[in-house]
C-alpha positions as CSV (number, residue, x, y, z in Angstrom):
1,M,130.5,73.0,42.8
2,M,131.3,77.1,42.9
3,A,133.7,79.7,42.9
4,G,134.2,80.9,46.4
5,H,132.3,77.9,48.0
6,G,131.3,75.1,45.3
7,G,131.3,75.3,41.6
8,G,131.1,73.2,38.5
9,D,132.7,69.7,38.3
10,P,136.1,69.1,39.5
11,A,137.4,68.5,36.1
12,V,136.7,71.7,34.8
13,G,137.1,75.6,36.2
14,G,136.2,78.8,35.4
15,P,138.4,82.1,35.4
16,A,136.7,83.4,38.5
17,R,138.5,81.9,41.9
18,H,136.7,83.4,44.5
19,I,133.3,84.7,43.1
20,P,130.2,83.6,45.4
21,V,127.6,82.1,43.3
22,L,124.0,84.1,43.3
23,L,125.6,86.6,45.8
24,A,122.8,89.3,45.0
25,E,120.1,86.8,45.2
26,V,121.4,85.5,48.6
27,I,121.5,89.1,50.5
28,A,118.2,89.7,48.7
29,A,116.9,86.7,50.6
30,L,118.4,87.3,53.9
31,E,117.6,91.1,54.2
32,P,120.4,91.7,56.3
33,A,120.0,95.0,58.5
34,E,122.4,96.7,60.9
35,G,122.8,95.1,64.3
36,Q,121.6,91.7,63.2
37,T,123.6,88.6,63.5
38,I,123.9,86.0,60.7
39,V,125.6,82.6,60.5
40,D,127.6,81.9,57.3
41,G,127.8,78.3,57.8
42,T,130.3,77.8,54.7
43,F,132.7,80.4,55.0
44,G,135.1,79.3,52.6
45,A,136.9,82.4,51.0
46,G,134.6,84.7,52.8
47,G,132.5,86.2,50.0
48,Y,129.2,85.9,51.3
49,T,130.8,86.9,54.9
50,M,132.3,90.1,53.3
51,A,128.8,91.3,51.8
52,L,127.0,90.7,55.1
53,L,129.7,92.6,56.9
54,T,129.3,95.3,54.5
55,A,125.7,95.4,55.2
56,G,126.4,96.1,58.9
57,V,125.5,92.8,60.5
58,S,127.6,90.7,62.8
59,V,128.9,87.5,61.5
60,V,129.7,84.0,62.8
61,A,131.4,82.0,60.0
62,I,131.9,78.5,60.1
63,D,134.1,76.4,58.2
64,R,135.7,72.9,58.9
65,D,138.6,73.3,56.6
66,P,141.4,74.8,59.0
67,G,143.3,76.6,56.0
68,A,139.9,78.5,55.3
69,I,139.7,79.5,59.0
70,E,143.5,80.5,58.9
71,A,143.2,82.4,55.4
72,G,140.0,84.4,57.2
73,R,142.1,85.8,60.2
74,A,143.0,89.0,58.6
75,L,139.1,89.7,58.1
76,E,138.3,88.9,61.5
77,K,140.6,91.5,62.6
78,E,139.3,94.2,60.3
79,A,135.9,93.6,61.2
80,G,136.4,95.0,64.6
81,G,134.6,92.3,66.5
82,R,131.5,91.6,64.3
83,L,133.1,88.6,62.8
84,T,133.9,85.5,64.8
85,L,135.3,82.6,63.0
86,V,134.7,79.2,64.3
87,Q,136.4,76.1,62.9
88,S,133.8,73.3,62.7
89,A,131.4,71.3,60.8
90,F,128.3,73.4,59.8
91,S,126.1,70.6,61.3
92,H,127.1,72.1,64.6
93,L,126.1,75.6,63.9
94,D,123.9,75.6,66.9
95,E,126.8,74.8,69.1
96,A,128.6,78.1,67.7
97,A,125.7,80.6,67.6
98,A,122.0,81.0,69.3
99,E,118.8,83.4,68.5
100,V,120.3,84.8,65.0
101,D,118.5,86.7,62.2
102,G,119.8,84.4,59.5
103,V,121.6,81.5,58.4
104,V,123.3,81.2,55.0
105,L,124.6,77.6,53.5
106,D,126.7,77.2,50.6
107,I,126.9,73.6,49.9
108,G,129.9,71.8,48.1
109,V,133.5,72.2,47.8
110,S,135.2,75.6,47.6
111,S,137.2,76.7,44.6
112,M,140.1,77.3,46.8
113,Q,140.0,73.4,47.5
114,I,139.5,72.7,44.1
115,D,142.4,74.6,42.8
116,E,144.9,73.1,45.2
117,A,146.2,69.8,43.8
118,E,147.6,68.9,47.1
119,R,143.9,68.7,48.6
120,G,143.1,65.8,45.9
121,F,139.7,67.4,45.0
122,S,140.6,67.5,41.2
123,F,142.0,65.9,38.4
124,R,143.1,69.1,36.6
125,A,146.4,68.7,38.2
126,D,147.9,65.7,39.7
127,G,147.9,65.3,43.7
128,P,147.0,63.0,46.3
129,L,143.9,61.2,46.4
130,D,142.4,63.0,49.4
131,M,139.2,65.1,49.2
132,R,139.0,65.6,53.2
133,M,137.4,68.9,53.6
134,A,138.3,68.7,57.6
135,Q,142.1,67.3,56.5
136,S,141.3,64.5,58.9
137,G,139.9,61.3,59.0
138,P,139.6,58.6,56.1
139,S,140.6,59.9,52.6
140,A,139.3,59.1,49.3
141,A,142.3,56.8,48.8
142,D,141.5,54.8,51.8
143,V,138.0,54.4,50.4
144,V,139.0,53.6,46.8
145,N,141.6,50.9,48.1
146,R,139.7,49.2,50.6
147,F,136.0,49.0,50.1
148,K,134.4,46.2,48.2
149,S,133.4,46.9,44.8
150,G,129.6,46.4,45.8
151,D,130.2,49.2,48.0
152,L,131.8,51.2,45.8
153,T,129.4,50.6,43.0
154,R,126.7,52.0,45.5
155,I,128.6,55.1,46.0
156,F,129.4,55.8,42.6
157,G,125.9,55.0,41.5
158,L,123.9,56.7,44.3
159,L,126.1,60.0,44.8
160,G,127.5,60.5,41.5
161,E,124.9,59.0,39.4
162,E,127.3,57.1,37.4
163,R,125.8,54.6,34.6
164,H,129.4,52.7,34.5
165,A,129.4,52.7,38.6
166,G,129.9,48.7,38.5
167,R,132.2,48.4,35.7
168,I,134.3,51.1,37.4
169,A,134.2,49.7,40.8
170,R,135.2,46.2,39.6
171,M,138.1,47.8,37.6
172,I,139.2,49.5,40.8
173,E,139.0,46.1,42.9
174,K,141.3,44.5,40.3
175,R,143.8,47.1,39.8
176,R,144.4,48.0,43.3
177,E,145.6,44.3,43.9
178,A,148.7,45.1,41.9
179,R,149.3,48.8,42.8
180,P,147.1,51.1,45.1
181,F,145.4,54.2,43.9
182,L,147.4,57.2,45.7
183,R,147.1,59.9,43.3
184,T,144.1,61.8,41.4
185,L,145.6,61.2,37.8
186,D,146.3,57.6,38.2
187,L,142.5,57.0,39.3
188,A,141.2,59.5,36.6
189,D,143.4,58.0,33.7
190,A,142.4,54.6,35.1
191,I,138.8,55.1,34.5
192,E,139.3,56.9,31.1
193,T,141.1,54.0,29.7
194,H,138.6,51.5,31.2
195,V,135.2,53.1,30.0
196,G,136.9,55.2,27.2
197,R,135.8,58.7,26.0
198,K,133.8,59.8,23.0
199,P,135.6,62.2,20.7
200,G,134.3,66.1,21.5
201,E,132.9,64.8,25.1
202,K,133.6,67.5,27.4
203,I,133.1,65.8,30.7
204,H,135.8,63.9,31.9
205,P,135.0,60.0,32.3
206,A,136.0,60.2,36.0
207,T,133.9,63.4,36.9
208,R,131.0,61.7,38.4
209,V,133.2,59.4,40.4
210,F,135.3,62.1,42.0
211,Q,132.0,63.9,42.8
212,A,130.7,60.8,44.6
213,L,134.1,60.2,46.4
214,R,134.2,63.8,47.7
215,I,130.6,63.7,48.8
216,F,131.1,60.5,50.6
217,V,134.4,61.1,52.3
218,N,132.8,64.3,53.7
219,D,129.1,63.0,54.3
220,E,127.9,66.2,52.4
221,L,124.4,64.9,52.5
222,G,124.3,63.9,56.1
223,E,126.0,67.0,57.2
224,L,123.4,69.3,55.2
225,A,120.6,67.1,56.8
226,K,121.9,68.0,60.4
227,A,122.7,71.8,59.4
228,L,119.1,72.3,58.4
229,F,117.8,71.1,61.6
230,A,120.2,73.0,63.5
231,A,119.2,76.1,61.7
232,E,115.8,75.6,62.4
233,R,116.9,75.7,66.3
234,V,119.0,78.9,66.3
235,L,116.8,81.1,63.7
236,K,114.6,83.7,65.4
237,P,111.3,84.2,64.5
238,G,111.2,86.1,61.3
239,G,115.1,84.8,60.8
240,R,115.8,84.0,57.1
241,L,117.2,80.8,56.0
242,A,119.1,80.8,52.6
243,V,120.9,77.6,51.1
244,V,122.8,77.3,47.8
245,T,123.2,74.1,46.4
246,F,125.0,72.4,43.3
247,H,124.0,68.9,43.1
248,S,120.4,67.2,42.8
249,L,120.7,65.3,45.8
250,E,121.3,68.5,47.7
251,D,119.0,70.4,46.4
252,R,116.3,67.4,47.1
253,I,117.2,67.7,50.6
254,V,116.3,71.6,51.1
255,K,113.4,71.3,48.9
256,R,112.1,68.3,51.3
257,F,113.0,70.1,54.4
258,I,111.5,73.3,53.6
259,A,108.1,71.4,52.1
260,D,108.1,69.5,55.3
261,R,108.7,72.6,58.0
262,S,106.3,74.9,56.0
263,S,103.3,72.5,56.3
264,N,101.2,70.9,59.4
265,P,102.0,67.3,59.1
266,A,98.8,65.1,58.4
267,G,97.8,62.6,61.1
268,S,96.8,59.0,60.2
269,R,93.1,58.0,60.7
270,F,94.4,54.6,61.8
271,L,96.6,56.1,64.8
272,P,95.2,57.7,67.9
273,E,94.8,61.5,67.2
274,T,97.9,63.6,68.0
275,Q,98.3,67.4,68.4
276,E,99.0,69.2,65.1
277,K,102.3,70.7,64.7
278,A,102.4,74.4,63.7
279,A,104.7,75.2,60.6
280,T,108.0,76.2,61.6
281,F,109.3,78.1,58.1
282,E,107.3,79.8,55.5
283,K,108.6,79.2,51.8
284,R,110.0,82.0,49.9
285,G,109.3,81.3,46.5
286,G,110.7,78.3,44.3
287,A,114.3,77.6,43.7
288,V,116.5,80.6,41.8
289,S,119.3,79.7,39.3
290,P,122.0,82.0,38.0
291,S,121.5,84.2,35.4
292,E,123.2,83.5,31.9
293,A,125.4,86.5,32.6
294,E,126.4,85.1,35.8
295,I,127.0,81.7,34.1
296,E,129.2,83.0,31.2
297,A,131.3,85.0,34.0
298,N,131.7,82.0,36.3
299,P,130.9,78.4,34.8
300,R,131.2,76.7,38.0
301,A,127.7,78.5,38.9
302,R,125.8,76.8,36.2
303,S,124.0,74.1,38.4
304,A,123.5,76.5,41.4
305,K,120.3,76.6,42.9
306,L,119.0,78.8,45.9
307,R,116.2,78.1,48.1
308,A,115.0,80.2,51.2
309,A,112.8,80.3,53.9
310,V,111.7,82.4,56.9
311,R,111.3,81.0,60.4
312,T,108.1,81.3,62.3
313,D,107.4,81.4,66.0
314,A,106.4,78.0,66.2
315,P,109.2,75.8,68.6
316,A,111.4,73.5,66.7
317,R,110.5,70.4,65.9
318,A,112.4,67.1,66.4
319,A,115.3,66.2,63.9
320,D,113.9,63.4,61.7
321,P,116.4,62.3,59.1
322,S,113.7,60.2,57.5
323,I,111.9,63.2,55.8
324,F,115.3,63.3,53.4
325,G,114.9,59.8,52.0
326,L,118.6,59.8,52.1
327,P,120.3,57.0,49.9
328,R,121.8,54.0,52.3
329,L,125.3,54.0,51.9
330,P,128.2,52.0,53.2
331,E,129.7,53.3,56.7
332,I,132.5,55.2,56.4
333,R,134.4,53.3,59.0
334,L,136.9,51.4,56.9
335,P,137.1,47.7,56.8
336,A,140.0,45.9,58.8
337,E,143.2,45.5,56.4
338,R,144.1,42.2,55.4
């Protein structure tokens, strides 16, 4: 997804390792001012946090990756009390802060994770088939080796938009009977051998499957939905929300949330009259994409979109995940071993 946080597909990379995407645009959307407190829900390599600290604000920075938190300790000391690092999923950001002036979320895997073969996010280099951002819970290998082919088909098709989802899932189910998939290159090579690769094709045939596995293993769509509701609860009136996404499903969630929260829900003429709910956000323009210059400097930024909104003084509404139309997926709980 990007470099810094997110980037392009995990099979390719850019020359930049820790460049936060749309940095100037994110800072402009947040309008940081000295004395404010802003939540960076996806700390990563600290790109947005450093820019916010430079602007004079205090930052509560969250990351569920213990490695990212540990790497940020030196910056926390240098910040002189204006930076608080919290190891947690950003869906719980309302437990880490309250009454804040801004929330920024940069959705996806960080380039640090992509570039570390031992994390198993990429097949540029061989590594364990892991992909867990929090370094705990079921891994991608667990899913690949133990989920039924029908469940794998749904995961690859819905989260990776992979047109060969069924073929790949059935191949995986058959091959793992002889030998389980434990390494990234083993899975990537098996997919390439099975579906083929056209001459000159830049995107590796396994790219969408790896993307789907990563999103599924980390429940990225569900976490994003919960984080948006949490941001609504912690932002002050006038507080600003800025969300950078790199995948159409992620962007759709943010777009639907802002649309829902910036309008008054319409009642039904078939139901008893209910009290009209006031809008909790004001939309700030449409999606903002990186410039051609930024994409050239950092190819991982090419699919990025920024959406922003400003909190009103209306009370936060009840969290209703149905507004997102999230795809129905298998539960992450693993089937019992045979």
